C-alpha positions in Angstrom: -8.4 40.8 -43.5 -10.0 39.1 -40.3 -8.2 36.7 -38.1 -10.3 33.9 -39.5 -9.7 34.8 -43.1 -5.9 35.1 -42.5 -6.0 31.4 -40.9 -8.0 30.1 -43.8 -5.5 31.5 -46.3 -2.5 30.0 -44.4 -4.1 26.6 -43.9 -5.1 26.3 -47.5 -1.6 27.4 -48.7 0.1 25.0 -46.3 1.9 28.0 -44.7 0.2 27.9 -41.4 2.8 27.3 -38.5 1.6 24.4 -36.4 2.6 23.9 -32.7 2.0 20.6 -31.0 2.1 20.7 -27.2 3.2 17.4 -25.9 5.3 15.0 -28.1 4.1 11.7 -26.8 2.4 9.0 -29.0 -0.4 11.3 -29.8 1.4 14.6 -30.3 4.4 13.0 -32.2 1.9 11.3 -34.6 0.1 14.6 -35.3 3.3 16.5 -35.6 4.7 14.1 -38.2 1.4 14.3 -40.1 1.3 18.0 -40.3 5.0 18.1 -41.2 4.5 15.6 -44.0 1.5 17.7 -45.2 3.9 20.6 -45.5 3.0 22.7 -42.6 6.0 24.1 -40.7 5.6 22.3 -37.4 7.1 22.6 -33.9 6.7 19.9 -31.2 6.8 21.3 -27.7 7.7 19.0 -24.7 9.2 19.4 -21.2 10.9 16.1 -21.7 14.4 16.9 -23.3 14.8 13.3 -24.4 11.7 13.6 -26.6 12.9 16.8 -28.0 16.2 15.5 -28.8 14.8 12.3 -30.3 12.5 14.4 -32.7 15.2 16.7 -33.7 17.6 13.8 -34.5 15.0 12.5 -37.0 15.7 15.5 -39.0 12.3 15.3 -40.7 11.5 18.0 -43.2 9.3 20.8 -41.7 9.5 19.4 -38.2 11.5 20.7 -35.2 11.2 20.2 -31.4 11.8 22.4 -28.5 11.3 22.9 -24.8 11.0 26.7 -25.3 7.4 27.4 -25.1 7.9 31.2 -26.0 8.0 29.9 -29.6 4.2 29.3 -29.3 3.8 32.9 -30.2 5.1 32.0 -33.8 2.3 29.4 -34.2 -0.9 29.8 -36.1 -2.5 26.4 -35.0 -1.8 24.9 -31.6 -2.7 21.4 -30.7 -2.8 20.3 -27.1 -1.7 16.7 -26.7 -0.7 16.2 -23.1 -1.6 13.3 -20.9 -4.6 13.3 -18.6 -3.9 10.7 -16.0 -5.8 9.8 -12.8 -4.5 10.1 -9.1 -4.0 7.1 -6.9 -7.6 7.5 -5.7 -8.9 7.4 -9.3 -9.8 11.1 -9.4 -9.0 13.0 -12.5 -5.6 14.6 -12.7 -5.7 17.7 -15.0 -2.4 19.2 -13.9 -0.6 18.6 -17.2 -3.6 20.0 -19.2 -4.1 23.1 -16.9 -0.4 23.9 -17.1 -0.4 23.6 -20.8 -3.4 25.9 -21.1 -1.8 28.5 -18.8 1.4 28.3 -20.9 -0.5 28.8 -24.1 -2.5 31.6 -22.6 0.7 33.5 -21.7 1.8 33.3 -25.3 -1.6 33.6 -27.0 -2.2 36.4 -29.5 -5.0 37.3 -32.1 -5.5 35.0 -35.0 -4.5 31.7 -33.5 -6.5 28.5 -33.5 -6.2 26.3 -30.3 -7.2 22.7 -30.5 -7.6 20.4 -27.6 -6.9 16.7 -28.2 -6.4 15.4 -24.7 -9.0 13.0 -23.4 -11.3 14.7 -20.9 -14.9 14.7 -19.4 -17.6 16.7 -21.1 -17.4 20.3 -20.2 -13.7 20.5 -19.6 -12.8 22.6 -22.6 -15.5 25.2 -22.1 -15.5 25.3 -18.3 -12.0 24.8 -17.3 -9.6 25.5 -20.2 -11.5 28.5 -21.8 -11.4 30.6 -18.5 -7.6 30.1 -18.5 -7.2 31.1 -22.3 -9.4 34.4 -21.7 -7.0 35.5 -19.0 -4.9 36.6 -22.0 -7.4 39.3 -22.5 -8.4 37.9 -25.9 -12.0 37.1 -26.8 -12.7 33.5 -28.0 -14.4 33.5 -31.5 -13.3 36.9 -32.2 -9.5 37.2 -31.3 -8.7 33.6 -31.2 -10.5 30.3 -32.0 -11.1 27.2 -29.9 -11.9 23.7 -30.9 -11.9 20.1 -29.5 -11.0 17.0 -31.5 -10.5 13.7 -29.6 -7.4 11.7 -30.4 -8.0 8.3 -32.0 -4.5 7.1 -32.2 -4.1 3.4 -31.5 -0.5 2.2 -31.0 0.3 -0.9 -32.8 -2.6 -0.5 -35.3 -1.2 -0.2 -38.8 -4.2 1.9 -40.1 -2.7 5.1 -41.6 -3.4 8.2 -39.4 -5.0 10.0 -42.3 -7.5 7.2 -42.8 -9.0 7.5 -39.3 -12.1 9.7 -39.3 -11.6 12.8 -37.3 -14.3 14.2 -34.9 -14.3 17.9 -34.6 -16.1 20.6 -32.8 -15.7 24.3 -32.2 -16.6 26.8 -29.6 -18.4 28.8 -32.4 -19.1 28.2 -36.0 -15.9 30.0 -37.1 -13.8 27.7 -34.9 -15.5 24.6 -36.1 -14.9 25.7 -39.8 -11.3 26.3 -39.1 -10.6 23.1 -37.3 -12.5 21.2 -39.9 -10.5 22.9 -42.7 -7.1 22.2 -40.8 -7.6 18.5 -40.2 -9.3 18.1 -43.6 -6.1 19.0 -45.3 -4.5 15.7 -44.2 -7.3 13.5 -42.9 -9.7 11.9 -45.4 -12.9 12.3 -43.4 -13.9 15.0 -41.0 -16.9 14.5 -38.7 -18.2 17.9 -37.4 -20.5 17.7 -34.3 -22.6 20.4 -32.8 -20.7 21.3 -29.6 -17.4 20.8 -27.7 -19.3 18.7 -25.3 -20.4 16.3 -27.9 -16.9 15.8 -29.2 -15.6 15.3 -25.7 -18.3 12.7 -24.9 -17.5 10.9 -28.2 -14.1 9.9 -26.8 -15.5 9.0 -23.4 -18.1 6.8 -25.1 -15.5 5.1 -27.2 -13.4 4.2 -24.1 -16.1 3.3 -21.7 -17.8 1.1 -24.4 -14.6 -0.9 -24.4 -14.2 -1.0 -20.7 -17.8 -2.2 -20.1 -17.7 -4.9 -22.7 -14.3 -6.3 -21.8 -15.1 -6.3 -18.1 -18.4 -8.0 -18.8 -16.5 -10.8 -20.6 -13.9 -11.1 -17.9 -16.7 -11.4 -15.4 -18.6 -13.9 -17.5 -15.5 -16.0 -17.8 -15.8 -17.1 -14.2 -19.3 -18.4 -14.9 -18.3 -20.3 -18.1 -15.2 -21.8 -16.5 -17.5 -23.2 -13.8 -19.6 -24.9 -16.4 -16.7 -26.1 -18.4 -17.6 -24.0 -21.3 -14.8 -22.5 -23.5 -15.5 -18.7 -23.5 -13.2 -18.1 -26.5 -15.0 -20.6 -28.6 -18.3 -19.1 -27.5 -17.2 -15.6 -28.5 -15.9 -16.7 -31.8 -19.1 -18.6 -32.5 -21.2 -15.4 -31.6 -19.0 -13.3 -33.8 -20.3 -15.2 -36.9 -23.6 -13.3 -36.4 -23.3 -10.6 -39.1 -25.1 -8.0 -37.0 -25.8 -6.9 -33.5 -22.6 -8.4 -31.9 -19.1 -7.2 -31.5 -16.5 -9.6 -30.1 -14.5 -8.6 -26.9 -12.1 -11.0 -25.2 -11.1 -11.9 -21.7 -7.6 -11.1 -20.4 -5.5 -10.2 -17.3 -7.1 -6.8 -17.2 -7.2 -3.7 -19.3 -4.0 -1.6 -19.1 -2.7 1.5 -20.8 -3.6 5.1 -20.2 -6.9 5.4 -22.2 -9.5 2.7 -21.6 -8.9 2.2 -17.9 -8.5 5.9 -17.2 -11.2 7.9 -19.0 -14.1 6.1 -17.3 -13.0 7.7 -14.1 -13.3 11.0 -15.5 -16.9 10.2 -16.6 -17.6 8.9 -13.1 -16.3 12.0 -11.5 -18.3 14.2 -13.8 -21.4 12.1 -13.2 -21.0 12.4 -9.4 -20.7 16.3 -9.7 -24.0 16.2 -11.7 -25.7 13.8 -9.2 -26.1 11.0 -11.7 -25.3 7.4 -11.0 -23.6 5.3 -13.6 -23.6 1.9 -11.9 -22.7 -0.1 -14.9 -19.6 1.9 -15.5 -18.6 1.9 -11.9 -19.0 -1.9 -11.6 -17.0 -2.3 -14.8 -14.2 -0.3 -13.5 -14.2 -2.4 -10.3 -14.2 -5.7 -12.3 -11.2 -4.4 -14.2 -9.3 -3.3 -11.1 -9.8 -6.8 -9.5 -8.8 -8.8 -12.6 -5.2 -8.8 -11.7 -6.0 -10.3 -8.3 -7.8 -13.2 -10.1 -4.6 -13.9 -12.1 -2.5 -13.8 -9.0 -4.7 -16.1 -7.1 -4.7 -18.5 -10.0 -0.9 -18.3 -10.0 -0.6 -19.1 -6.3 -3.1 -21.8 -6.5 -1.2 -23.5 -9.3 2.2 -23.2 -7.3 0.6 -24.7 -4.3 -1.2 -27.4 -6.3 2.1 -28.4 -7.9 3.7 -28.9 -4.6 6.2 -26.2 -5.0 3.9 -23.2 -4.4 3.2 -20.9 -1.5 2.4 -22.0 2.0 0.4 -19.7 4.1 0.6 -17.3 1.2 4.3 -16.8 1.6 5.2 -17.7 -2.0 8.0 -20.1 -1.1 9.0 -23.4 -2.7 10.5 -25.8 -0.3 12.0 -23.0 1.8 13.0 -21.1 -1.4 11.2 -18.3 -3.2 9.0 -19.4 -6.0 10.4 -18.4 -9.4 7.8 -16.8 -11.7 8.4 -15.6 -15.1 6.1 -13.0 -16.8 6.0 -13.0 -20.6 5.1 -9.4 -21.7 5.1 -6.2 -19.8 3.5 -3.8 -22.4 -0.1 -3.1 -22.0 -1.0 -4.5 -25.5 0.9 -6.7 -28.1 3.7 -5.8 -30.3 4.4 -2.2 -29.0 7.0 -0.8 -26.8 4.9 0.9 -24.2 4.6 -0.5 -20.7 2.7 2.5 -19.2 -0.2 1.4 -17.2 0.3 -2.2 -18.1 -1.6 -4.5 -15.8 1.5 -6.8 -15.7 2.9 -4.6 -13.1 0.0 -5.0 -10.7 0.4 -8.7 -11.2 4.2 -8.5 -10.6 3.7 -6.4 -7.4 1.1 -8.8 -5.9 3.2 -11.9 -6.7 6.2 -10.4 -4.9 4.0 -9.3 -2.0 3.2 -13.0 -1.7 7.0 -13.9 -1.6 7.5 -14.9 -5.2 10.7 -13.8 -7.2 9.5 -12.3 -10.4 11.4 -11.9 -13.6 10.1 -11.0 -17.1 10.7 -11.4 -20.8 9.6 -8.8 -23.3 11.1 -8.4 -26.8 10.2 -4.7 -26.8 11.2 -3.6 -23.2 14.9 -4.2 -22.4 14.8 -2.8 -18.8 11.9 -2.1 -16.5 11.3 -2.2 -12.8 15.0 -2.5 -11.9 15.1 -5.7 -14.0 16.4 -6.7 -17.4 14.4 -8.8 -19.9 15.4 -12.5 -19.6 16.5 -14.4 -22.7 14.2 -17.3 -23.3 16.6 -20.2 -23.1 15.9 -23.8 -21.9 18.2 -23.0 -18.9 16.3 -20.0 -17.9 12.9 -21.8 -18.3 14.1 -24.7 -16.3 14.6 -22.5 -13.4 11.0 -21.3 -13.3 8.3 -22.6 -11.1 5.6 -20.9 -13.1 5.3 -18.9 -16.3 2.5 -16.4 -17.0 1.7 -15.1 -20.5 0.4 -11.6 -19.7 0.9 -10.0 -23.2 0.6 -11.9 -26.4 3.4 -10.5 -28.6 3.7 -12.2 -31.9 7.4 -12.6 -31.8 7.6 -14.8 -28.6 8.8 -18.4 -29.1 5.8 -19.9 -27.6 6.7 -23.5 -28.6 9.8 -23.1 -26.5 7.7 -22.1 -23.5 5.3 -25.1 -24.0 8.2 -27.5 -24.4 9.8 -26.4 -21.1 6.8 -28.4 -19.5 6.4 -25.9 -16.6 3.1 -24.7 -15.3 2.1 -22.2 -17.9 -0.8 -19.8 -17.3 -2.1 -18.3 -20.6 -4.2 -15.2 -19.9 -4.5 -14.3 -23.6 -5.4 -17.7 -25.2 -2.3 -17.4 -27.3 -1.7 -21.1 -26.7 -5.1 -22.3 -28.0 -3.5 -24.7 -30.5 -1.8 -26.6 -27.7 -3.6 -29.4 -25.8 -1.2 -30.3 -22.9 -2.0 -30.6 -19.2 0.6 -27.9 -18.0 -1.1 -25.2 -19.8 -3.7 -23.3 -17.6 -6.2 -21.1 -19.3 -8.0 -18.2 -17.6 
């Protein structure tokens, strides 16, 4: 029986052993889904706390380990490691390359390797494949290689199995195997012709969001100047049943997906001598958005007679007290990685302000503890800025404090009081 036939038999009988490299929000979701389906699953991670947390769940068919030698026992290996960017916005593939090298050292005939990490087109074929074949095995014959972009959205209640899964294989056999595997627990599989098309699909999804949100953020400066409510305008435009998709302004796009992957595209485009000016400008608009929020904050403090003088963020000889409400990158999740709030925080402190925060999902961060929202705490503030619109924040309490209140998320649209400042 061929390696492909053996994998088909094991996948269809739910006996295929699945290894998930990287037990973050993507990897853990996949690991739980495969375990629930009945596949014996091992989650691999270098973070011992993640390993311990997974094992403490005691979920049937799921274990976690930091011993990567156990990859040898797996039939299907999913790579779900982060692909961040460096400080200069250049792609950082260190985690992905290291994962590929580790897998290669444990690779054997009959395994299917699936890359889920977000990358630029060509990465799987040109960068990862050469690392895998160092094992001496031949792709498409001894082992199989596929790419399937992750589409997990933290905070979104849509079941994982209901999100269509784009898949591609190095060859036809690899595509058939990855389709069969994911098709066993995901309701719709979308096969595409090449690895590069699958990689580009994820890039397009993220860059589409970046460009449109950045456009709205930039347009907001114009509508504000004319006294036009951008939120009302967007909601009116969204009534058109075709040809329009609503995007909304905010303090900037955070997280580790939408503001990150466009830089992978720009880097790849530069290597191919292609100019993507719209994408580049959208990225710049997003990077500058936090500066606009900070400028608004300092202007408000100064206008109210208790703000910065000469940019030093002091109030009558004392540091201005600024409370940030929300430090996660999106509402109602406990994930602060890449949150734009920290850029705002840092720049406010650079201007002399004393910054504290409240977030019902993040108890400690940046060397600070989340402040309880009491009338006493709010009375001490010179300015409050809503940076994340969590649903379980007592906004009426914030409004009733009658402190200058910058609403970057339009969560206070129902209130019409002069101390609320809208972006």
